[in-house]
N, C-alpha and C positions, 0 to 999 in steps of 0.2 A: 550525480545528485539530481533529484527530480522534485516536482512540486505537487504531484497528484492531480494535475489538471489535464485531462485526456484531450489529445489533439486529433485523434482519428480512431476509427474502429477498423480492425483488419481480420485476417484469417490466419490460422496456424495449422501446419501439418508436418508430419515427419519427413525428413529428407536425409536418408542415410543414417548416420549416427547423430545428426543434428536436427535442427528445426528450421522450417521455411516459414517466414512471416511475410504476409502480403498486406498491402494497404497503407504503406508509409508515404504515399504520394503527397498528401496535404502538408507535410513538413519536410519533404526531401529537398534536394537530393542528399543521399547518405554517402558516407565515405567509409572505407575499411577502418575498423577500430572504433567507430562511433558507438556510443551507448544508447540503447533504446529500452524503455520500460515496457514490457509486454505483460499485461495483466499484473503490473506491479513488480515484475521480475526483471532486474537489470540484465540485459543480454548485449553481447558485443557483436557488431557486424563483422562476420568472417568473409562474406561474399555478397556483393550487391546483385540482386536478381530483379530486374524490372523496377517496379515501384515498391519493392520489398527487399528482403535480405535473408541470408542463411546465417544461423548462429550455432556454434558448438555449445553443448550443454553437458554438465556433469551428471552422474547418477544421483548425486545428492540433490541437485536442483529438481530433477524429475520426481524424486521421491517426496520431497518436502513441499512441492507446489502442485497446482492443478494443470500445469502446462502439458505434461505427458499425456494425461487423459484427454485433454482438449485436442491435442494434436492428432490423436488416433481417429477422431471424427471430424476433423477440419473445423473446429469450433471458432467462434468469434472471440476476439481479444481487444482489450483497450491498449492504445499505443500513445507513448509520450517520449519525445526526444529528451536528451539530457539538458539540464538547466545550464544556461550561460550566465556568467557573472553579471551581465548587463540586463538580464531578464527580471521582470517583476515576479515577486514571490506571492502569487495569488492564492495558493493553497497552503501547504505546510511542507517542511523539509522531509523528503522521502528518499531513503537510500537505495531502494530497489532490492533490498535483502529481506526476503520473507521470513517472518517469525514462525508462522504455522498456518494451517488452513483453518477455516471456520465453516460452520454448517448454517445454512439458511433455515431459520425456525419459523419465520412468519413473513408474509408479504401482503400488505394491506393498502388498498387504494383509498385515499382520503379526498375530500373535496378540492384541496389545493396542493397536495403532495402525496408521496407514498411513504409508508412506514415499513422499514426493513428490520427484522429481528434476526440477530446472529448469535452464535455460540462458539467460543474458542474450542478447538479440538484438544488443546493442551491448556488445562486450567491455570497453570502457573503464569501465563501471560495476562490473566485478568487483572493483575495488580497495576497494569499500566493504563487501565481504562477508568475514566470518571466522566461525569456529566460535563458537557461542553469541551471535552478534550478532542483532539484530532486523531484519526485513524485512517490508514489507507486500506481500502477494500478493492481487490483486483486493480490496484494502482490508482484508485480514485480517492482524492482527499475528501473525507466526510467528517462531520461533527457528531459526537455522541449525544443523543437527545436524552437518553436515560439508560440506566444499567443496574444490575443486581449489586448487592453489597460487595461481592467479591469480584465484580467486573467480568465474570466469565460469560454471562449473557448480557447483551446490550441492544439498544434500538437506535436506528438512524432515521432522520427525517430527510427525504430526498426530494428536491425541487424538480418541477417538470423539465427544465432544461437539462439537468444532469441525467434524469431518467431517459430522455430521448436521445442523447448523444453518446451514451455509454452502453455497456452490456448489462447494466443493472435490470433493465426492462425484460431481459430474457431469463431472469432467475426465478426459480420455483422452490417451494419448500423441499428440503433434502439436498439441494445442490451445495457444492463446496466452493469456497472462494479463498483467495490468497489474502492474508492479513499481515500488515506490518504496523507495529505499535509506534506511537509518537517518540521520536528520538529524544526530545527534550525530557520526557519522563524517564528514559533510560539514563541520561546524563545526571539528572537530579538524584536518582537512586544511587548511582555510582559514587557521587560526591558524598552523599549521606553515609553510605557504607564505609567509604574510605575514612571519613571523619571519625566514625565510631571506632575504627581499628587503630587509628594513629592519633595519640594525644600530644605529640611533640611537633606537629607541623606549625609553620609560621603564619598560616592564614587563619582568620577567625572561623569558629565553628558556624556552620549554616544552621540557623534555627528560626523560629517564627519571629523572635525579637530582632535577630540580625536582618532578616528580610524587611521588616518594618523600618528599621533604622536606615536601611539603604534604599528606601523608596520602592520596594517591590510589592508591598501590600498597603 
């Protein structure tokens, strides 16, 4: 589990059938079996190499994320070690399991921030996006500033600190990024679906009235 708060920027390249990730020094030392989010993808340390590590990756991971393409050119990646139970949750809960890639539609520099426009490559994930919701972009916890009615396209306001310490500043229109929807949205959807399918459960139905009665709204 991760928080989406990047702790270092590193480099990634192919190493045999796996990937070599460099630049983990700021939060090392690493041990075999440790989990590290690399551009939002949870990878397991298979071998410690200097201030980095080698990780084995499946075909599915390479196809579903941008890591394979970045590794071919030694691209920059965002790095975050796994969350400890004693750590502060400064971002939001991030699993490191990418839903789909997104395409950069717009990058605009504003007087006090940058506006980043993105589009899901798979429109079905748009239902998890709404204004002020959280989303992980290349492993970075960000807040949705605005979105289309279906959530397929959305905009993010990026503050200078985040812009300077992550790979966001290297993005250009047409680039692809790894996207992971907020887990809380997924759990809420699952509960509502299950509630609609089962009318014999012992727990009360989740509704707007139930949320209000229990202090959630």
